[in-house]
MMTF fields as JSON, N, C-alpha, C and O atoms, coordinates in Angstrom:
{
  "mmtfVersion": "1.0.0",
  "mmtfProducer": "UNKNOWN",
  "numBonds": 251,
  "numAtoms": 252,
  "numGroups": 63,
  "numChains": 1,
  "numModels": 1,
  "chainsPerModel": [1],
  "groupsPerChain": [63],
  "chainIdList": ["A"],
  "bondAtomList": [4, 2, 8, 6, 12, 10, 16, 14, 20, 18, 24, 22, 28, 26, 32, 30, 36, 34, 40, 38, 44, 42, 48, 46, 52, 50, 56, 54, 60, 58, 64, 62, 68, 66, 72, 70, 76, 74, 80, 78, 84, 82, 88, 86, 92, 90, 96, 94, 100, 98, 104, 102, 108, 106, 112, 110, 116, 114, 120, 118, 124, 122, 128, 126, 132, 130, 136, 134, 140, 138, 144, 142, 148, 146, 152, 150, 156, 154, 160, 158, 164, 162, 168, 166, 172, 170, 176, 174, 180, 178, 184, 182, 188, 186, 192, 190, 196, 194, 200, 198, 204, 202, 208, 206, 212, 210, 216, 214, 220, 218, 224, 222, 228, 226, 232, 230, 236, 234, 240, 238, 244, 242, 248, 246],
  "bondOrderList": [1, 1, 1, 1, 1, 1, 1, 1, 1, 1, 1, 1, 1, 1, 1, 1, 1, 1, 1, 1, 1, 1, 1, 1, 1, 1, 1, 1, 1, 1, 1, 1, 1, 1, 1, 1, 1, 1, 1, 1, 1, 1, 1, 1, 1, 1, 1, 1, 1, 1, 1, 1, 1, 1, 1, 1, 1, 1, 1, 1, 1, 1],
  "groupList": [{"groupName": "MET", "atomNameList": ["N", "CA", "C", "O"], "elementList": ["N", "C", "C", "O"], "formalChargeList": [0, 0, 0, 0], "bondAtomList": [1, 0, 2, 1, 3, 2], "bondOrderList": [1, 1, 2], "singleLetterCode": "M", "chemCompType": "L-PEPTIDE LINKING"}, {"groupName": "LEU", "atomNameList": ["N", "CA", "C", "O"], "elementList": ["N", "C", "C", "O"], "formalChargeList": [0, 0, 0, 0], "bondAtomList": [1, 0, 2, 1, 3, 2], "bondOrderList": [1, 1, 2], "singleLetterCode": "L", "chemCompType": "L-PEPTIDE LINKING"}, {"groupName": "THR", "atomNameList": ["N", "CA", "C", "O"], "elementList": ["N", "C", "C", "O"], "formalChargeList": [0, 0, 0, 0], "bondAtomList": [1, 0, 2, 1, 3, 2], "bondOrderList": [1, 1, 2], "singleLetterCode": "T", "chemCompType": "L-PEPTIDE LINKING"}, {"groupName": "ALA", "atomNameList": ["N", "CA", "C", "O"], "elementList": ["N", "C", "C", "O"], "formalChargeList": [0, 0, 0, 0], "bondAtomList": [1, 0, 2, 1, 3, 2], "bondOrderList": [1, 1, 2], "singleLetterCode": "A", "chemCompType": "L-PEPTIDE LINKING"}, {"groupName": "ARG", "atomNameList": ["N", "CA", "C", "O"], "elementList": ["N", "C", "C", "O"], "formalChargeList": [0, 0, 0, 0], "bondAtomList": [1, 0, 2, 1, 3, 2], "bondOrderList": [1, 1, 2], "singleLetterCode": "R", "chemCompType": "L-PEPTIDE LINKING"}, {"groupName": "ILE", "atomNameList": ["N", "CA", "C", "O"], "elementList": ["N", "C", "C", "O"], "formalChargeList": [0, 0, 0, 0], "bondAtomList": [1, 0, 2, 1, 3, 2], "bondOrderList": [1, 1, 2], "singleLetterCode": "I", "chemCompType": "L-PEPTIDE LINKING"}, {"groupName": "CYS", "atomNameList": ["N", "CA", "C", "O"], "elementList": ["N", "C", "C", "O"], "formalChargeList": [0, 0, 0, 0], "bondAtomList": [1, 0, 2, 1, 3, 2], "bondOrderList": [1, 1, 2], "singleLetterCode": "C", "chemCompType": "L-PEPTIDE LINKING"}, {"groupName": "GLU", "atomNameList": ["N", "CA", "C", "O"], "elementList": ["N", "C", "C", "O"], "formalChargeList": [0, 0, 0, 0], "bondAtomList": [1, 0, 2, 1, 3, 2], "bondOrderList": [1, 1, 2], "singleLetterCode": "E", "chemCompType": "L-PEPTIDE LINKING"}, {"groupName": "HIS", "atomNameList": ["N", "CA", "C", "O"], "elementList": ["N", "C", "C", "O"], "formalChargeList": [0, 0, 0, 0], "bondAtomList": [1, 0, 2, 1, 3, 2], "bondOrderList": [1, 1, 2], "singleLetterCode": "H", "chemCompType": "L-PEPTIDE LINKING"}, {"groupName": "ASP", "atomNameList": ["N", "CA", "C", "O"], "elementList": ["N", "C", "C", "O"], "formalChargeList": [0, 0, 0, 0], "bondAtomList": [1, 0, 2, 1, 3, 2], "bondOrderList": [1, 1, 2], "singleLetterCode": "D", "chemCompType": "L-PEPTIDE LINKING"}, {"groupName": "SER", "atomNameList": ["N", "CA", "C", "O"], "elementList": ["N", "C", "C", "O"], "formalChargeList": [0, 0, 0, 0], "bondAtomList": [1, 0, 2, 1, 3, 2], "bondOrderList": [1, 1, 2], "singleLetterCode": "S", "chemCompType": "L-PEPTIDE LINKING"}, {"groupName": "PHE", "atomNameList": ["N", "CA", "C", "O"], "elementList": ["N", "C", "C", "O"], "formalChargeList": [0, 0, 0, 0], "bondAtomList": [1, 0, 2, 1, 3, 2], "bondOrderList": [1, 1, 2], "singleLetterCode": "F", "chemCompType": "L-PEPTIDE LINKING"}, {"groupName": "VAL", "atomNameList": ["N", "CA", "C", "O"], "elementList": ["N", "C", "C", "O"], "formalChargeList": [0, 0, 0, 0], "bondAtomList": [1, 0, 2, 1, 3, 2], "bondOrderList": [1, 1, 2], "singleLetterCode": "V", "chemCompType": "L-PEPTIDE LINKING"}, {"groupName": "GLN", "atomNameList": ["N", "CA", "C", "O"], "elementList": ["N", "C", "C", "O"], "formalChargeList": [0, 0, 0, 0], "bondAtomList": [1, 0, 2, 1, 3, 2], "bondOrderList": [1, 1, 2], "singleLetterCode": "Q", "chemCompType": "L-PEPTIDE LINKING"}, {"groupName": "GLY", "atomNameList": ["N", "CA", "C", "O"], "elementList": ["N", "C", "C", "O"], "formalChargeList": [0, 0, 0, 0], "bondAtomList": [1, 0, 2, 1, 3, 2], "bondOrderList": [1, 1, 2], "singleLetterCode": "G", "chemCompType": "PEPTIDE LINKING"}, {"groupName": "PRO", "atomNameList": ["N", "CA", "C", "O"], "elementList": ["N", "C", "C", "O"], "formalChargeList": [0, 0, 0, 0], "bondAtomList": [1, 0, 2, 1, 3, 2], "bondOrderList": [1, 1, 2], "singleLetterCode": "P", "chemCompType": "L-PEPTIDE LINKING"}, {"groupName": "TYR", "atomNameList": ["N", "CA", "C", "O"], "elementList": ["N", "C", "C", "O"], "formalChargeList": [0, 0, 0, 0], "bondAtomList": [1, 0, 2, 1, 3, 2], "bondOrderList": [1, 1, 2], "singleLetterCode": "Y", "chemCompType": "L-PEPTIDE LINKING"}, {"groupName": "TRP", "atomNameList": ["N", "CA", "C", "O"], "elementList": ["N", "C", "C", "O"], "formalChargeList": [0, 0, 0, 0], "bondAtomList": [1, 0, 2, 1, 3, 2], "bondOrderList": [1, 1, 2], "singleLetterCode": "W", "chemCompType": "L-PEPTIDE LINKING"}],
  "groupTypeList": [0, 1, 2, 3, 1, 1, 4, 4, 5, 3, 4, 4, 6, 7, 2, 8, 9, 4, 3, 10, 11, 12, 4, 5, 4, 13, 1, 7, 9, 3, 3, 14, 0, 2, 15, 10, 15, 15, 15, 3, 10, 11, 2, 9, 2, 16, 10, 9, 15, 3, 1, 5, 9, 6, 14, 8, 3, 17, 6, 4, 8, 4, 14],
  "groupIdList": [1, 2, 3, 4, 5, 6, 7, 8, 9, 10, 11, 12, 13, 14, 15, 16, 17, 18, 19, 20, 21, 22, 23, 24, 25, 26, 27, 28, 29, 30, 31, 32, 33, 34, 35, 36, 37, 38, 39, 40, 41, 42, 43, 44, 45, 46, 47, 48, 49, 50, 51, 52, 53, 54, 55, 56, 57, 58, 59, 60, 61, 62, 63],
  "secStructList": [7, 2, 2, 2, 2, 2, 2, 2, 2, 6, 6, 7, 7, 6, 6, 6, 1, 1, 7, 7, 2, 2, 2, 2, 2, 2, 2, 2, 2, 2, 2, 6, 7, 7, 7, 7, 7, 7, 7, 1, 7, 2, 2, 2, 2, 2, 7, 7, 4, 4, 4, 7, 7, 7, 7, 7, 6, 6, 7, 6, 6, 7, 7],
  "xCoordList": [86.917, 86.672, 86.945, 87.616, 86.428, 86.632, 88.11, 88.626, 88.788, 90.213, 90.999, 91.896, 90.68, 91.359, 91.118, 92.034, 89.905, 89.588, 90.367, 90.911, 90.421, 91.162, 92.658, 93.311, 93.202, 94.618, 94.885, 95.896, 93.984, 94.185, 94.094, 94.889, 93.152, 93.017, 94.283, 94.761, 94.82, 96.018, 97.302, 98.402, 97.149, 98.282, 99.218, 100.439, 98.63, 99.385, 99.204, 98.116, 100.228, 100.21, 100.452, 101.368, 99.631, 99.783, 101.112, 101.626, 101.666, 102.958, 104.104, 104.997, 104.085, 105.213, 105.11, 106.093, 103.968, 103.826, 104.156, 104.245, 104.332, 104.634, 106.073, 106.987, 106.269, 107.629, 108.367, 107.86, 109.557, 110.352, 111.576, 112.014, 112.125, 113.308, 114.472, 115.255, 114.592, 115.669, 115.581, 116.591, 114.404, 114.223, 114.407, 115.011, 113.893, 114.061, 115.539, 115.99, 116.291, 117.732, 118.444, 119.332, 118.063, 118.668, 118.387, 119.276, 117.172, 116.815, 117.551, 117.979, 117.696, 118.436, 119.899, 120.474, 120.501, 121.895, 122.044, 122.988, 121.113, 121.177, 121.013, 121.604, 120.213, 119.973, 121.019, 121.027, 121.902, 122.921, 122.385, 122.982, 121.275, 120.656, 121.248, 121.841, 121.082, 121.479, 120.525, 119.308, 121.065, 120.187, 119.275, 119.684, 118.056, 117.107, 117.376, 117.941, 116.983, 117.213, 116.341, 115.228, 116.846, 116.061, 114.869, 114.876, 113.848, 112.708, 113.155, 114.197, 112.367, 112.699, 112.606, 113.305, 111.76, 111.548, 112.617, 112.877, 113.229, 114.223, 113.604, 114.222, 112.389, 111.698, 111.438, 111.655, 110.975, 110.715, 112.006, 112.002, 113.095, 114.371, 114.912, 115.417, 114.818, 115.472, 114.537, 115.002, 113.248, 112.349, 112.427, 112.447, 112.471, 112.575, 111.461, 111.496, 110.463, 109.345, 109.765, 109.044, 110.913, 111.377, 111.689, 111.737, 111.9, 112.223, 110.998, 111.101, 109.852, 108.632, 107.785, 107.537, 107.346, 106.403, 105.004, 104.584, 104.292, 102.984, 101.897, 100.853, 102.134, 101.162, 100.176, 99.361, 100.237, 99.35, 99.965, 101.052, 99.289, 99.803, 99.893, 100.669, 99.103, 99.051, 100.048, 100.17, 100.754, 101.686, 102.897, 103.494, 103.259, 104.404, 105.735, 106.703, 105.792, 107.044, 107.146, 107.972, 106.332, 106.283, 107.625, 108.195, 108.121, 109.441, 109.435, 110.48],
  "yCoordList": [69.567, 68.783, 67.304, 66.644, 66.781, 65.376, 65.095, 64.053, 66.021, 65.843, 65.787, 64.956, 66.647, 66.656, 65.345, 64.813, 64.831, 63.563, 62.409, 61.567, 62.369, 61.312, 61.391, 60.362, 62.607, 62.77, 62.242, 61.583, 62.531, 62.079, 60.558, 59.944, 59.955, 58.498, 57.842, 56.845, 58.409, 57.853, 58.314, 57.909, 59.171, 59.757, 60.489, 60.377, 61.244, 62.061, 63.513, 63.909, 64.298, 65.68, 66.63, 66.421, 67.669, 68.635, 69.39, 69.843, 69.531, 70.206, 69.313, 69.761, 68.064, 67.179, 66.425, 65.823, 66.44, 65.791, 66.738, 66.31, 67.994, 68.99, 68.824, 68.69, 68.834, 68.74, 70.046, 71.126, 69.944, 71.132, 71.108, 70.043, 72.278, 72.365, 71.606, 70.977, 71.659, 70.958, 69.455, 68.825, 68.882, 67.446, 67.075, 66.047, 67.899, 67.648, 67.656, 66.808, 68.601, 68.681, 67.427, 66.9, 66.95, 65.725, 64.53, 63.713, 64.424, 63.322, 63.421, 62.407, 64.638, 64.828, 64.437, 63.788, 64.825, 64.458, 62.942, 62.368, 62.296, 60.843, 60.106, 59.045, 60.665, 60.029, 60.412, 59.863, 61.355, 61.794, 62.689, 62.781, 63.346, 64.22, 65.622, 65.993, 66.389, 67.79, 68.543, 68.41, 69.335, 70.058, 71.051, 71.729, 71.118, 72.075, 73.449, 73.545, 74.513, 75.858, 76.097, 75.577, 76.88, 77.158, 78.058, 78.793, 78.003, 78.917, 80.363, 80.622, 81.28, 82.697, 83.183, 84.119, 82.561, 82.98, 82.386, 81.183, 83.225, 82.786, 81.789, 80.783, 82.076, 81.212, 79.828, 78.816, 79.782, 78.494, 77.716, 76.485, 78.414, 77.749, 77.065, 75.946, 77.716, 77.2, 76.632, 76.229, 76.591, 76.0, 74.482, 73.917, 73.835, 72.376, 71.852, 72.059, 71.172, 70.666, 69.724, 69.584, 69.083, 68.168, 68.906, 68.282, 70.207, 70.996, 71.659, 72.302, 71.509, 72.18, 71.239, 70.097, 71.723, 70.976, 71.387, 72.522, 70.474, 70.786, 70.906, 71.508, 70.339, 70.425, 69.268, 69.19, 68.366, 67.213, 66.063, 65.594, 65.611, 64.517, 63.2, 62.316, 63.073, 61.843, 61.813, 60.788, 62.885, 62.951, 62.055, 62.091, 61.253, 60.341, 61.075, 60.571, 62.264, 63.001, 64.153, 65.051, 64.123, 65.241, 65.405, 64.441, 66.636, 66.922, 67.029, 67.268],
  "zCoordList": [-51.391, -50.201, -50.468, -49.674, -51.579, -51.909, -52.168, -51.762, -52.842, -53.111, -51.805, -51.66, -50.87, -49.579, -48.829, -48.203, -48.89, -48.232, -48.861, -48.147, -50.183, -50.868, -50.573, -50.4, -50.514, -50.157, -48.749, -48.508, -47.835, -46.459, -46.347, -45.635, -47.03, -47.01, -47.564, -47.023, -48.644, -49.266, -48.568, -48.945, -47.538, -46.824, -47.774, -47.669, -48.707, -49.64, -49.249, -48.832, -49.373, -48.913, -50.087, -50.882, -50.189, -51.28, -51.189, -52.212, -50.014, -49.844, -50.292, -51.011, -49.876, -50.147, -51.47, -51.902, -52.115, -53.417, -54.571, -55.721, -54.27, -55.301, -55.77, -54.956, -57.071, -57.61, -57.338, -57.639, -56.771, -56.509, -57.407, -57.841, -57.684, -58.524, -57.902, -58.615, -56.582, -55.885, -56.149, -56.464, -56.025, -56.239, -57.705, -58.013, -58.608, -60.038, -60.406, -61.176, -59.868, -60.142, -59.622, -60.292, -58.441, -57.903, -58.805, -59.048, -59.297, -60.186, -61.527, -62.077, -62.05, -63.287, -63.117, -63.991, -62.002, -61.724, -61.614, -62.156, -60.912, -60.74, -62.067, -62.267, -62.97, -64.265, -65.309, -66.411, -64.968, -65.908, -67.007, -68.08, -66.755, -67.741, -67.652, -66.639, -68.713, -68.711, -67.786, -67.916, -66.849, -65.91, -66.626, -67.569, -66.164, -66.716, -66.118, -65.028, -66.809, -66.267, -65.039, -64.952, -64.092, -62.876, -63.177, -64.164, -62.331, -62.489, -62.281, -61.68, -62.776, -62.654, -61.204, -60.817, -60.418, -59.029, -58.108, -58.147, -57.29, -56.317, -55.338, -54.991, -54.902, -53.948, -54.541, -53.875, -55.788, -56.436, -56.673, -56.638, -56.91, -57.164, -55.924, -56.011, -54.766, -53.568, -52.503, -51.436, -52.765, -51.77, -51.859, -52.952, -50.719, -50.658, -49.772, -48.559, -50.353, -49.555, -48.43, -47.442, -48.565, -47.523, -46.225, -45.165, -46.282, -45.1, -44.484, -43.439, -45.116, -44.678, -43.83, -44.215, -42.684, -41.865, -42.317, -42.092, -42.947, -43.507, -42.449, -42.698, -41.274, -40.199, -40.152, -39.233, -41.129, -41.149, -40.357, -40.693, -39.322, -38.498, -39.27, -38.907, -40.33, -41.099, -42.246, -42.916, -42.49, -43.629, -43.389, -42.314, -44.384, -44.275, -44.228, -43.658, -44.826, -44.952, -43.958, -44.122, -42.964, -42.014, -41.314, -40.803, -41.297, -40.735, -39.311, -38.706]
}
């Protein structure tokens, strides 16, 4: 409960603050790093939090 309240005050969202493989790969490409291997799960590999509507009206990244 306290964590949820603090997230809301800071306008941080548990859906959009989660590191996704898609975002990590973009950052690795931008930094010129060797790409890390994808997760074993198809869903974890291709899910992109930027495309998800979390349902929070206060979220900064709400789609």
